N, C-alpha and C positions, 0 to 999 in steps of 0.2 A: 458168765452166769452159771458156770459149773461149780463155783464156790464163792466165798466172800459174802458181803452183806446182801447181795441180790440173787442168791442162789435160787434157780428155778426148780420147781417141783417135777418137771418132766423133761429135763435137759437131755437125757440120752435119746429118747424117742424123737424129740424135736430136731436135734442135731442130725439124726439119720434122715428124717423127712426133708429137711432143708438141703442136705447134701444130695439126696436123690433128685430133688427138683432142679438144683444147679446143674447136675449132669444132664438132665432132660433138656434144659435150655441151652446148655453148651453144645449138645449134639445137634440142636436145631439152629445153631449160630444166631440165637436171639440176643438182643442187647440185654446185658445184665448190669445192675447197679448195686453196689454194696454200700450201705449206709453205716458209718461208724460214729459212735458218740465220743466226743473229745471233752475232757475236763481239764481244769488247771492242775499243775503239779501239786501233789499232796492230797488230792481229793480222795475221799474214802471209797468211792465207786469209780470204775473205769480209770483207775490210777495210772497215769501215763508211765510208759516204760516198764510195766509189769504185765503179768499174765491176765490181769483183770481188764486190760485195755485191748487185748488182742482178739482177733476173730479166731474161732476154733479152726484148727489146721485143715480139717476136711471141707471147710466152707470159705477158705481164704480166696480172695480175688486173684485171678490170673492177670498177666500183664496186659491182656486185651480188654479187661473189664473195668468199668468205671467205678471209682471209689469216691464217695462224697462224705466229708466230715460234717457233723452237725453238733450244735451245742444246746439244742432245745428238744423237747419231746417230738415235735412235728418235723418230719424230714424235709418239708418244703420251706420251713422258716429259716431265712437268712442263709440259704444254700442255693446252688445252681441247679437243683434237681428238676424243677419245672422246665427250665430252658433246655437242659439236656434231654429230657423226655420228648419235648417238642421237636428237637433236632433229629430224633429217631423216627418221627412220624407215627409213633405208636400212640394208641388211645386207651390201651388197657394196661393196668399195673397189677401184678401179682405180689401180694404182700406175705412175707414170712418174718419170723423173728420174735424178739422179746422187747419189752414187757407188753403183754396184751392190753392191759388197762391204761397204759401211758403212751408209749411210743407207737405201737401198732394202731391203737385206736385213734390217736391224734392224726397220724399220717393218713389213715383210711378216710377220715372225715375231710382232711385238707384235699386229698386227691379227688374225692367226690365233688367237693365245692368247685374244684378247678375243671370239672367235666370229664374226668377219667372214668372208665369202666373199672371198678375196683373188685378184684378177686382176692379172697383171703383163703390161704391153704390151711385148713383146719388143724391138721396134725403137725404143721410146721410153725405153730405159734405157741409160745410158752409164757409162763409167768411164775411168780413166787407167791407164797402165802402172804396175804395182807391182813391187817387187823379185821377180824370178823369173817374172813372167807379163806378157804383153802385155795391153793394154786389152781386146782382143777375146776373148782366152782367159779373162780375169777375168770379163767379163760372161757368157760362155757357161757357166762353171762355177757362178757364182752363180745363174743362171736354172735350171740343172739342180737345184741344191740346193733352191731355193725351190719348183720344180715338183714335186719328189719328196715334199715333206712339208708345205709351208705354203700353197701356192696353186696357181693354174693359170696357166701361161704361154701367152699367145696372140699371134697376129699382130695388130698394132695395127689393121690394116684390117678385121679380123673383128669389131671392136667397133662396134656400131651403136646 
């Protein structure tokens, strides 16, 4: 999301916020799950074996962290995410990442439907300009929608 067709409008600040949250959770030895989107070879987005398919270096999973590949906007669709989360005994999920209006939104709604307490870290969610709306406006509206009915939107720094 730093470049290419889906370049986000706030990539530098969101990367920093995500990295800081990862360090907080790592220090607490909390379970972490990295969701990565996989596409077929030659796809114009998340192109396999290119920089477009890799996590940013500062947020890459460590060997002790769970990585789940997905092929749909929702992280619970056709993945083992729900089973893994249940195995940890955790009832709360903290969401960060990209794109607010597609993957973050869909995953938040799915998590809420499954009974999880959904927390969205405001500064750790990014998006791109979409037709009719800037990246900043898109993120703001998505966070309002999610906070209204599906989860709690908090400042990333308030998560301890």
